[in-house]
C-alpha positions, 0 to 999 in steps of 0.5 A: 562256159561259152559266155566266158570266152567272149568276155576274156577275149574282149578284155584282152583286146581292151588291154591291148588298145590301152597299151598302144594308146599309152605308147603313142602318148609317150613320144608326144610328151617327150617331144613337147618336153624337148621343145619346152627345154629348148625354149626355157632355161634349165633350172640351176640346182641349189648349192649348199652354202658354207657352214656358219662362221666358216672363213675361206683360206687365201689362195697359195702363192709361189713366193710364200714361206713355209709358215705362210703355206701352212696356213694357205694350204696345210700339209704342203711343204713345197717352199721348204723343200724348194729352199733345201734344193736351192740352198746352194744359191740362197743359203738357209739359216743354221746355228751350226759353224762351218764354211757352208752352213745353211747349204744342204744341196750344192748349186747346180753345175755342169762339169766337163763330162757330166750332166747339168745337176747338183755339184756333188752328183756332177763330181760323181759322174766325172769320177765314175764315168771318166776318171776311173775307167779312162784313167785305169785304161791309160795305166793298163795300156801303158804297162802292156805297151812297155811289156810288149816292147820289152819282150820284142826288142829287149833292153837297150844298150850294150853295143859299146864295150865297157872300158873299165874307166868310170865317170861320175854321173850323179852326185850323192846329193842328186841321188838322195834327192832322186831316191827320196822323190822316187820312193814317195812317188811309188808309195803315192802311186800304189796307194792311189791305185788301191784307193781308186781301183781296189774295190774292183780288184782287191776287195773280191779277193781279200774281203771287206775286213782286210781291204778296209785295214789296207785302204785305211793304212794306204790312205794315211800313208798317202796323206803323210807322204804327199807333202814329202813328195812336194818338197822332194819334187821341188828339190829335184827340179832345181837340182837338175834344172841347168842340164834340162834346157832344150838345145839343137840336138834334142830335135834330132833325137826326137826325129829319130825316136831316140833310137828306140826302134832300131839304129844307133841312139842319136847323140845327146847331152847329159840328158836326152830329149826324152828325159827332158820331156819327162822333166818339163812335162812330168816333174814341172807341169804335171808335178805342179798340178798334182802337188797343188791339188794334193795339198788342197785335198790335204787341207794344208794350204792356209787361207782356204775355206775348203768348201765341198765344191773346192774339194771336188774340183781339186779331186778331179784335177788331181785324178786326171793329172796323176793318171797322166803322170803315172803313165809318163813315169812308168816309161821313165821307170822302165828305161831306168831299170829293165829297159836300158843296160846299166841305167839303174847302176848309174842311180845306184852307185852314181858312176857309169862306164865310159862306153855307156856314156859314149853310147847313150850320151855322146855329147856329154861324153865328148864334153868330159873328154874335152875337159869342159865338164869334170869327170868327178864333181865330188871329193874322192872317196877312199872307201873300197869299191869306189872307182876313181874317175878316169877319162 
């Protein structure tokens, strides 16, 4: 056994020596390889060539048609969708009839209050983010202000006692023109409010079926009564025009606020400055805007193409003008009914008491007393209950 141990130890030492020798040779080999790499260029790997008969497609170009792009880069339909997006500027080709054939997406615009986007989305932003919330707020604030004034101040008038002597304030024709216009306005206002705000207020209460029938009926009434309102507004304008021209007494009436906040009502003619503001601001200015834009939406103006952009602009103008008109006419309706004693009677019967005329329209009353204006402008009526004009 003894000779075996020295031989094993000798074998282990020999193996260790070989391992150490090989460890020193590896760095040297690596160093020499690095040196050879620095001095000799790296070998370029061989690339596999195209198969026999292969022809490379041309590079895609920005101005290609969709047919050309299908060859240069199959599956890429960017030219087609680019043409769809820009069809409002460069119309596409379509065999269908229509004013906007070939236009799938309207051109990009920026309406007041909207971002720069296509016209349809810009119109939607103006309607939903401006006209609906702010128009609705204007109507609500007006109603609340009228209610607050009524419950704190009460109706105007009643300071001059009735005399029993009647003066004709409105003729039959004037009342017929006014009532035709007033009824048409009320139907249009109610139907317009339901179409604008109904889904926020009525829909949760009525459900979809009843709300659908209601809005359809009101929309139909709105479209039918729109032209009637236009004609009656024109008649009202020319019927009351001569008594609504401004004069010197209007400034004094305005300076004193019409006597709404205390004190005697300032003298005025047949119509005071407040009524003249309603006439020129509501009947004439806003009336023209509302009527013209409404007739465009009804598509009754001849010669118009009625493109989507035209209808969207008409709708925005119509919405703003009608909100302002309703706010003005709410004040007029209030003063003509609850807000002033016997004011509604004047439009109902056409006659007012001398005391009422003296209190609210003193200059008009004095002209009648002086004979400059007749106390009755229509033929006497023999029907019972019709008071005779006595001044």
